CHARMM-style PDB file with segment names, atoms N, HN, CA, C and O in Angstrom:
ATOM      1  N   UNK     1       4.736  13.462  13.690  1.00  0.00      PROA
ATOM      2  CA  UNK     1       4.491  14.278  12.507  1.00  0.00      PROA
ATOM      3  C   UNK     1       4.431  13.421  11.243  1.00  0.00      PROA
ATOM      4  O   UNK     1       3.708  13.734  10.297  1.00  0.00      PROA
ATOM      5  N   UNK     2       5.193  12.353  11.245  1.00  0.00      PROA
ATOM      6  HN  UNK     2       5.781  12.099  12.013  1.00  0.00      PROA
ATOM      7  CA  UNK     2       5.217  11.431  10.081  1.00  0.00      PROA
ATOM      8  C   UNK     2       3.887  10.853   9.818  1.00  0.00      PROA
ATOM      9  O   UNK     2       3.513  10.706   8.654  1.00  0.00      PROA
ATOM     10  N   UNK     3       3.125  10.506  10.844  1.00  0.00      PROA
ATOM     11  HN  UNK     3       3.428  10.625  11.789  1.00  0.00      PROA
ATOM     12  CA  UNK     3       1.837   9.862  10.696  1.00  0.00      PROA
ATOM     13  C   UNK     3       0.814  10.762  10.020  1.00  0.00      PROA
ATOM     14  O   UNK     3      -0.073  10.276   9.318  1.00  0.00      PROA
ATOM     15  N   UNK     4       0.929  12.062  10.225  1.00  0.00      PROA
ATOM     16  HN  UNK     4       1.649  12.456  10.795  1.00  0.00      PROA
ATOM     17  CA  UNK     4      -0.055  12.983   9.624  1.00  0.00      PROA
ATOM     18  C   UNK     4       0.084  13.046   8.111  1.00  0.00      PROA
ATOM     19  O   UNK     4      -0.888  13.325   7.410  1.00  0.00      PROA
ATOM     20  N   UNK     5       1.294  12.787   7.599  1.00  0.00      PROA
ATOM     21  HN  UNK     5       2.084  12.560   8.169  1.00  0.00      PROA
ATOM     22  CA  UNK     5       1.523  12.733   6.155  1.00  0.00      PROA
ATOM     23  C   UNK     5       0.707  11.590   5.540  1.00  0.00      PROA
ATOM     24  O   UNK     5       0.075  11.775   4.500  1.00  0.00      PROA
ATOM     25  N   UNK     6       0.714  10.435   6.163  1.00  0.00      PROA
ATOM     26  HN  UNK     6       1.227  10.285   7.008  1.00  0.00      PROA
ATOM     27  CA  UNK     6      -0.049   9.301   5.641  1.00  0.00      PROA
ATOM     28  C   UNK     6      -1.575   9.492   5.779  1.00  0.00      PROA
ATOM     29  O   UNK     6      -2.344   9.040   4.931  1.00  0.00      PROA
ATOM     30  N   UNK     7      -1.987  10.153   6.840  1.00  0.00      PROA
ATOM     31  HN  UNK     7      -1.363  10.520   7.529  1.00  0.00      PROA
ATOM     32  CA  UNK     7      -3.402  10.474   7.002  1.00  0.00      PROA
ATOM     33  C   UNK     7      -3.873  11.389   5.894  1.00  0.00      PROA
ATOM     34  O   UNK     7      -4.931  11.160   5.307  1.00  0.00      PROA
ATOM     35  N   UNK     8      -3.113  12.409   5.603  1.00  0.00      PROA
ATOM     36  HN  UNK     8      -2.254  12.595   6.080  1.00  0.00      PROA
ATOM     37  CA  UNK     8      -3.448  13.335   4.531  1.00  0.00      PROA
ATOM     38  C   UNK     8      -3.475  12.683   3.176  1.00  0.00      PROA
ATOM     39  O   UNK     8      -4.357  12.973   2.367  1.00  0.00      PROA
ATOM     40  N   UNK     9      -2.527  11.804   2.908  1.00  0.00      PROA
ATOM     41  HN  UNK     9      -1.811  11.568   3.565  1.00  0.00      PROA
ATOM     42  CA  UNK     9      -2.441  11.092   1.618  1.00  0.00      PROA
ATOM     43  C   UNK     9      -3.658  10.189   1.479  1.00  0.00      PROA
ATOM     44  O   UNK     9      -4.242  10.108   0.398  1.00  0.00      PROA
ATOM     45  N   UNK    10      -4.049   9.512   2.549  1.00  0.00      PROA
ATOM     46  HN  UNK    10      -3.575   9.578   3.427  1.00  0.00      PROA
ATOM     47  CA  UNK    10      -5.202   8.601   2.528  1.00  0.00      PROA
ATOM     48  C   UNK    10      -6.499   9.377   2.369  1.00  0.00      PROA
ATOM     49  O   UNK    10      -7.416   8.922   1.684  1.00  0.00      PROA
ATOM     50  N   UNK    11      -6.583  10.546   2.997  1.00  0.00      PROA
ATOM     51  HN  UNK    11      -5.839  10.916   3.553  1.00  0.00      PROA
ATOM     52  CA  UNK    11      -7.763  11.418   2.825  1.00  0.00      PROA
ATOM     53  C   UNK    11      -7.902  11.871   1.419  1.00  0.00      PROA
ATOM     54  O   UNK    11      -9.007  11.885   0.876  1.00  0.00      PROA
ATOM     55  N   UNK    12      -6.792  12.252   0.798  1.00  0.00      PROA
ATOM     56  HN  UNK    12      -5.895  12.241   1.239  1.00  0.00      PROA
ATOM     57  CA  UNK    12      -6.803  12.682  -0.587  1.00  0.00      PROA
ATOM     58  C   UNK    12      -7.254  11.537  -1.496  1.00  0.00      PROA
ATOM     59  O   UNK    12      -7.983  11.776  -2.459  1.00  0.00      PROA
ATOM     60  N   UNK    13      -6.843  10.314  -1.216  1.00  0.00      PROA
ATOM     61  HN  UNK    13      -6.252  10.120  -0.434  1.00  0.00      PROA
ATOM     62  CA  UNK    13      -7.288   9.179  -2.010  1.00  0.00      PROA
ATOM     63  C   UNK    13      -8.772   8.939  -1.870  1.00  0.00      PROA
ATOM     64  O   UNK    13      -9.421   8.571  -2.849  1.00  0.00      PROA
ATOM     65  N   UNK    14      -9.331   9.131  -0.700  1.00  0.00      PROA
ATOM     66  HN  UNK    14      -8.803   9.430   0.095  1.00  0.00      PROA
ATOM     67  CA  UNK    14     -10.786   9.012  -0.508  1.00  0.00      PROA
ATOM     68  C   UNK    14     -11.527  10.091  -1.237  1.00  0.00      PROA
ATOM     69  O   UNK    14     -12.561   9.825  -1.851  1.00  0.00      PROA
ATOM     70  N   UNK    15     -11.029  11.301  -1.188  1.00  0.00      PROA
ATOM     71  HN  UNK    15     -10.190  11.517  -0.689  1.00  0.00      PROA
ATOM     72  CA  UNK    15     -11.674  12.409  -1.910  1.00  0.00      PROA
ATOM     73  C   UNK    15     -11.621  12.128  -3.441  1.00  0.00      PROA
ATOM     74  O   UNK    15     -12.598  12.377  -4.147  1.00  0.00      PROA
ATOM     75  N   UNK    16     -10.520  11.630  -3.922  1.00  0.00      PROA
ATOM     76  HN  UNK    16      -9.727  11.428  -3.348  1.00  0.00      PROA
ATOM     77  CA  UNK    16     -10.403  11.302  -5.353  1.00  0.00      PROA
ATOM     78  C   UNK    16     -11.396  10.210  -5.722  1.00  0.00      PROA
ATOM     79  O   UNK    16     -11.958  10.242  -6.816  1.00  0.00      PROA
ATOM     80  N   UNK    17     -11.623   9.260  -4.853  1.00  0.00      PROA
ATOM     81  HN  UNK    17     -11.167   9.233  -3.963  1.00  0.00      PROA
ATOM     82  CA  UNK    17     -12.608   8.195  -5.156  1.00  0.00      PROA
ATOM     83  C   UNK    17     -13.983   8.783  -5.297  1.00  0.00      PROA
ATOM     84  O   UNK    17     -14.747   8.371  -6.170  1.00  0.00      PROA
ATOM     85  N   UNK    18     -14.320   9.751  -4.445  1.00  0.00      PROA
ATOM     86  HN  UNK    18     -13.700  10.085  -3.736  1.00  0.00      PROA
ATOM     87  CA  UNK    18     -15.624  10.425  -4.544  1.00  0.00      PROA
ATOM     88  C   UNK    18     -15.729  11.242  -5.812  1.00  0.00      PROA
ATOM     89  O   UNK    18     -16.777  11.232  -6.458  1.00  0.00      PROA
ATOM     90  N   UNK    19     -14.681  11.947  -6.187  1.00  0.00      PROA
ATOM     91  HN  UNK    19     -13.830  11.955  -5.661  1.00  0.00      PROA
ATOM     92  CA  UNK    19     -14.712  12.717  -7.429  1.00  0.00      PROA
ATOM     93  C   UNK    19     -14.895  11.779  -8.613  1.00  0.00      PROA
ATOM     94  O   UNK    19     -15.675  12.057  -9.524  1.00  0.00      PROA
ATOM     95  N   UNK    20     -14.165  10.656  -8.590  1.00  0.00      PROA
ATOM     96  HN  UNK    20     -13.532  10.429  -7.850  1.00  0.00      PROA
ATOM     97  CA  UNK    20     -14.251   9.720  -9.702  1.00  0.00      PROA
ATOM     98  C   UNK    20     -15.665   9.140  -9.837  1.00  0.00      PROA
ATOM     99  O   UNK    20     -16.176   9.002 -10.948  1.00  0.00      PROA
ATOM    100  N   UNK    21     -16.277   8.811  -8.738  1.00  0.00      PROA
ATOM    101  HN  UNK    21     -15.862   8.922  -7.835  1.00  0.00      PROA
ATOM    102  CA  UNK    21     -17.687   8.275  -8.809  1.00  0.00      PROA
ATOM    103  C   UNK    21     -18.609   9.331  -9.314  1.00  0.00      PROA
ATOM    104  O   UNK    21     -19.566   9.010 -10.018  1.00  0.00      PROA
ATOM    105  N   UNK    22     -18.372  10.595  -8.991  1.00  0.00      PROA
ATOM    106  HN  UNK    22     -17.594  10.856  -8.419  1.00  0.00      PROA
ATOM    107  CA  UNK    22     -19.208  11.673  -9.495  1.00  0.00      PROA
ATOM    108  C   UNK    22     -19.065  11.864 -11.006  1.00  0.00      PROA
ATOM    109  O   UNK    22     -19.946  12.436 -11.649  1.00  0.00      PROA
ATOM    110  N   UNK    23     -17.949  11.381 -11.571  1.00  0.00      PROA
ATOM    111  HN  UNK    23     -17.234  10.917 -11.048  1.00  0.00      PROA
ATOM    112  CA  UNK    23     -17.699  11.473 -12.993  1.00  0.00      PROA
ATOM    113  C   UNK    23     -17.937  10.134 -13.682  1.00  0.00      PROA
ATOM    114  O   UNK    23     -17.464   9.922 -14.799  1.00  0.00      PROA
ATOM    115  N   UNK    24     -18.676   9.214 -13.021  1.00  0.00      PROA
ATOM    116  HN  UNK    24     -19.061   9.386 -12.114  1.00  0.00      PROA
ATOM    117  CA  UNK    24     -19.033   7.888 -13.549  1.00  0.00      PROA
ATOM    118  C   UNK    24     -17.792   7.055 -13.861  1.00  0.00      PROA
ATOM    119  O   UNK    24     -17.729   6.398 -14.900  1.00  0.00      PROA
ATOM    120  N   UNK    25     -16.845   7.080 -12.998  1.00  0.00      PROA
ATOM    121  HN  UNK    25     -16.896   7.614 -12.154  1.00  0.00      PROA
ATOM    122  CA  UNK    25     -15.635   6.281 -13.140  1.00  0.00      PROA
ATOM    123  C   UNK    25     -15.510   5.397 -11.898  1.00  0.00      PROA
ATOM    124  O   UNK    25     -16.212   5.612 -10.910  1.00  0.00      PROA
ATOM    125  N   UNK    26     -14.628   4.416 -11.945  1.00  0.00      PROA
ATOM    126  HN  UNK    26     -14.058   4.241 -12.747  1.00  0.00      PROA
ATOM    127  CA  UNK    26     -14.493   3.464 -10.843  1.00  0.00      PROA
ATOM    128  C   UNK    26     -13.841   4.155  -9.652  1.00  0.00      PROA
ATOM    129  O   UNK    26     -12.697   4.600  -9.743  1.00  0.00      PROA
ATOM    130  N   UNK    27     -14.555   4.247  -8.544  1.00  0.00      PROA
ATOM    131  HN  UNK    27     -15.485   3.885  -8.470  1.00  0.00      PROA
ATOM    132  CA  UNK    27     -13.997   4.854  -7.351  1.00  0.00      PROA
ATOM    133  C   UNK    27     -12.864   4.011  -6.757  1.00  0.00      PROA
ATOM    134  O   UNK    27     -11.876   4.569  -6.279  1.00  0.00      PROA
ATOM    135  N   UNK    28     -12.987   2.683  -6.776  1.00  0.00      PROA
ATOM    136  HN  UNK    28     -13.789   2.230  -7.164  1.00  0.00      PROA
ATOM    137  CA  UNK    28     -11.959   1.834  -6.218  1.00  0.00      PROA
ATOM    138  C   UNK    28     -10.656   1.955  -7.018  1.00  0.00      PROA
ATOM    139  O   UNK    28      -9.577   2.066  -6.437  1.00  0.00      PROA
ATOM    140  N   UNK    29     -10.758   1.933  -8.338  1.00  0.00      PROA
ATOM    141  HN  UNK    29     -11.634   1.842  -8.811  1.00  0.00      PROA
ATOM    142  CA  UNK    29      -9.543   2.062  -9.187  1.00  0.00      PROA
ATOM    143  C   UNK    29      -8.855   3.374  -8.915  1.00  0.00      PROA
ATOM    144  O   UNK    29      -7.635   3.415  -8.759  1.00  0.00      PROA
ATOM    145  N   UNK    30      -9.618   4.453  -8.854  1.00  0.00      PROA
ATOM    146  HN  UNK    30     -10.610   4.420  -8.980  1.00  0.00      PROA
ATOM    147  CA  UNK    30      -9.035   5.759  -8.628  1.00  0.00      PROA
ATOM    148  C   UNK    30      -8.487   5.908  -7.202  1.00  0.00      PROA
ATOM    149  O   UNK    30      -7.514   6.627  -6.972  1.00  0.00      PROA
ATOM    150  N   UNK    31      -9.127   5.218  -6.252  1.00  0.00      PROA
ATOM    151  HN  UNK    31      -9.917   4.634  -6.438  1.00  0.00      PROA
ATOM    152  CA  UNK    31      -8.620   5.239  -4.896  1.00  0.00      PROA
ATOM    153  C   UNK    31      -7.212   4.610  -4.873  1.00  0.00      PROA
ATOM    154  O   UNK    31      -6.272   5.179  -4.319  1.00  0.00      PROA
ATOM    155  N   UNK    32      -7.099   3.462  -5.471  1.00  0.00      PROA
ATOM    156  HN  UNK    32      -7.862   2.999  -5.921  1.00  0.00      PROA
ATOM    157  CA  UNK    32      -5.814   2.761  -5.510  1.00  0.00      PROA
ATOM    158  C   UNK    32      -4.772   3.549  -6.299  1.00  0.00      PROA
ATOM    159  O   UNK    32      -3.610   3.630  -5.899  1.00  0.00      PROA
ATOM    160  N   UNK    33      -5.183   4.113  -7.390  1.00  0.00      PROA
ATOM    161  HN  UNK    33      -6.126   4.048  -7.715  1.00  0.00      PROA
ATOM    162  CA  UNK    33      -4.262   4.932  -8.202  1.00  0.00      PROA
ATOM    163  C   UNK    33      -3.801   6.141  -7.412  1.00  0.00      PROA
ATOM    164  O   UNK    33      -2.641   6.545  -7.490  1.00  0.00      PROA
ATOM    165  N   UNK    34      -4.722   6.714  -6.650  1.00  0.00      PROA
ATOM    166  HN  UNK    34      -5.664   6.386  -6.586  1.00  0.00      PROA
ATOM    167  CA  UNK    34      -4.387   7.915  -5.842  1.00  0.00      PROA
ATOM    168  C   UNK    34      -3.422   7.568  -4.722  1.00  0.00      PROA
ATOM    169  O   UNK    34      -2.618   8.411  -4.323  1.00  0.00      PROA
ATOM    170  N   UNK    35      -3.480   6.368  -4.214  1.00  0.00      PROA
ATOM    171  HN  UNK    35      -4.133   5.684  -4.538  1.00  0.00      PROA
ATOM    172  CA  UNK    35      -2.496   5.981  -3.184  1.00  0.00      PROA
ATOM    173  C   UNK    35      -1.063   6.017  -3.757  1.00  0.00      PROA
ATOM    174  O   UNK    35      -0.099   6.275  -3.037  1.00  0.00      PROA
ATOM    175  N   UNK    36      -0.954   5.755  -5.051  1.00  0.00      PROA
ATOM    176  HN  UNK    36      -1.737   5.545  -5.636  1.00  0.00      PROA
ATOM    177  CA  UNK    36       0.361   5.767  -5.704  1.00  0.00      PROA
ATOM    178  C   UNK    36       0.761   7.147  -6.223  1.00  0.00      PROA
ATOM    179  O   UNK    36       1.912   7.560  -6.081  1.00  0.00      PROA
ATOM    180  N   UNK    37      -0.202   7.862  -6.831  1.00  0.00      PROA
ATOM    181  HN  UNK    37      -1.137   7.527  -6.946  1.00  0.00      PROA
ATOM    182  CA  UNK    37       0.120   9.107  -7.505  1.00  0.00      PROA
ATOM    183  C   UNK    37      -0.213  10.358  -6.742  1.00  0.00      PROA
ATOM    184  O   UNK    37       0.366  11.414  -6.997  1.00  0.00      PROA
ATOM    185  N   UNK    38      -1.149  10.257  -5.797  1.00  0.00      PROA
ATOM    186  HN  UNK    38      -1.619   9.399  -5.591  1.00  0.00      PROA
ATOM    187  CA  UNK    38      -1.529  11.381  -4.961  1.00  0.00      PROA
ATOM    188  C   UNK    38      -2.081  12.582  -5.707  1.00  0.00      PROA
ATOM    189  O   UNK    38      -3.070  12.456  -6.429  1.00  0.00      PROA
ATOM    190  N   UNK    39      -1.464  13.742  -5.547  1.00  0.00      PROA
ATOM    191  HN  UNK    39      -0.661  13.844  -4.960  1.00  0.00      PROA
ATOM    192  CA  UNK    39      -1.995  14.965  -6.165  1.00  0.00      PROA
ATOM    193  C   UNK    39      -2.073  14.927  -7.704  1.00  0.00      PROA
ATOM    194  O   UNK    39      -2.930  15.565  -8.315  1.00  0.00      PROA
ATOM    195  N   UNK    40      -1.170  14.174  -8.296  1.00  0.00      PROA
ATOM    196  HN  UNK    40      -0.473  13.656  -7.800  1.00  0.00      PROA
ATOM    197  CA  UNK    40      -1.209  14.045  -9.779  1.00  0.00      PROA
ATOM    198  C   UNK    40      -2.503  13.361 -10.209  1.00  0.00      PROA
ATOM    199  O   UNK    40      -3.078  13.733 -11.232  1.00  0.00      PROA
ATOM    200  N   UNK    41      -2.963  12.393  -9.471  1.00  0.00      PROA
ATOM    201  HN  UNK    41      -2.496  12.090  -8.641  1.00  0.00      PROA
ATOM    202  CA  UNK    41      -4.248  11.705  -9.798  1.00  0.00      PROA
ATOM    203  C   UNK    41      -5.403  12.693  -9.634  1.00  0.00      PROA
ATOM    204  O   UNK    41      -6.359  12.649 -10.409  1.00  0.00      PROA
ATOM    205  N   UNK    42      -5.333  13.584  -8.640  1.00  0.00      PROA
ATOM    206  HN  UNK    42      -4.556  13.619  -8.011  1.00  0.00      PROA
ATOM    207  CA  UNK    42      -6.381  14.569  -8.436  1.00  0.00      PROA
ATOM    208  C   UNK    42      -6.432  15.482  -9.647  1.00  0.00      PROA
ATOM    209  O   UNK    42      -7.513  15.790 -10.150  1.00  0.00      PROA
ATOM    210  N   UNK    43      -5.271  15.916 -10.118  1.00  0.00      PROA
ATOM    211  HN  UNK    43      -4.393  15.665  -9.709  1.00  0.00      PROA
ATOM    212  CA  UNK    43      -5.210  16.772 -11.300  1.00  0.00      PROA
ATOM    213  C   UNK    43      -5.816  16.103 -12.514  1.00  0.00      PROA
ATOM    214  O   UNK    43      -6.564  16.731 -13.264  1.00  0.00      PROA
ATOM    215  N   UNK    44      -5.499  14.827 -12.714  1.00  0.00      PROA
ATOM    216  HN  UNK    44      -4.891  14.317 -12.105  1.00  0.00      PROA
ATOM    217  CA  UNK    44      -6.043  14.058 -13.843  1.00  0.00      PROA
ATOM    218  C   UNK    44      -7.573  13.997 -13.753  1.00  0.00      PROA
ATOM    219  O   UNK    44      -8.254  14.181 -14.762  1.00  0.00      PROA
ATOM    220  N   UNK    45      -8.109  13.746 -12.582  1.00  0.00      PROA
ATOM    221  HN  UNK    45      -7.555  13.597 -11.763  1.00  0.00      PROA
ATOM    222  CA  UNK    45      -9.545  13.664 -12.380  1.00  0.00      PROA
ATOM    223  C   UNK    45     -10.226  15.006 -12.647  1.00  0.00      PROA
ATOM    224  O   UNK    45     -11.293  15.052 -13.258  1.00  0.00      PROA
ATOM    225  N   UNK    46      -9.630  16.059 -12.204  1.00  0.00      PROA
ATOM    226  HN  UNK    46      -8.763  16.022 -11.708  1.00  0.00      PROA
ATOM    227  CA  UNK    46     -10.229  17.394 -12.374  1.00  0.00      PROA
ATOM    228  C   UNK    46     -10.339  17.759 -13.852  1.00  0.00      PROA
ATOM    229  O   UNK    46     -11.337  18.344 -14.274  1.00  0.00      PROA
ATOM    230  N   UNK    47      -9.339  17.423 -14.627  1.00  0.00      PROA
ATOM    231  HN  UNK    47      -8.529  16.948 -14.284  1.00  0.00      PROA
ATOM    232  CA  UNK    47      -9.378  17.809 -16.035  1.00  0.00      PROA
ATOM    233  C   UNK    47     -10.137  16.797 -16.913  1.00  0.00      PROA
ATOM    234  O   UNK    47     -10.449  17.080 -18.070  1.00  0.00      PROA
ATOM    235  N   UNK    48     -10.425  15.627 -16.352  1.00  0.00      PROA
ATOM    236  HN  UNK    48     -10.172  15.398 -15.412  1.00  0.00      PROA
ATOM    237  CA  UNK    48     -11.130  14.582 -17.128  1.00  0.00      PROA
ATOM    238  C   UNK    48     -12.608  14.967 -17.318  1.00  0.00      PROA
ATOM    239  O   UNK    48     -13.232  15.571 -16.446  1.00  0.00      PROA
ATOM    240  N   UNK    49     -13.127  14.604 -18.465  1.00  0.00      PROA
ATOM    241  HN  UNK    49     -12.620  14.114 -19.174  1.00  0.00      PROA
ATOM    242  CA  UNK    49     -14.548  14.858 -18.747  1.00  0.00      PROA
ATOM    243  C   UNK    49     -15.409  13.793 -18.078  1.00  0.00      PROA
ATOM    244  O   UNK    49     -14.944  12.689 -17.792  1.00  0.00      PROA
ATOM    245  N   UNK    50     -16.655  14.137 -17.837  1.00  0.00      PROA
ATOM    246  HN  UNK    50     -17.032  15.033 -18.070  1.00  0.00      PROA
ATOM    247  CA  UNK    50     -17.597  13.165 -17.266  1.00  0.00      PROA
ATOM    248  C   UNK    50     -18.004  12.178 -18.340  1.00  0.00      PROA
ATOM    249  O   UNK    50     -18.268  12.554 -19.482  1.00  0.00      PROA
ATOM    250  N   UNK    51     -18.052  10.899 -17.957  1.00  0.00      PROA
ATOM    251  HN  UNK    51     -17.837  10.594 -17.030  1.00  0.00      PROA
ATOM    252  CA  UNK    51     -18.474   9.863 -18.910  1.00  0.00      PROA
ATOM    253  C   UNK    51     -19.954   9.849 -19.043  1.00  0.00      PROA
ATOM    254  OT1 UNK    51     -20.499   9.045 -19.799  1.00  0.00      PROA
TER     255      UNK     51
END
């Protein structure tokens, strides 16, 4: 069960990278940030304006 937690967290980081690229931001930077912050990074991306 512990492994599924890491899979979900990694999937969220990939989704955040895609959202970031859609908003003309660095996907790699947001991927790495999402690995640390998880859902909080998703929230920041959702409320951020498109560049």
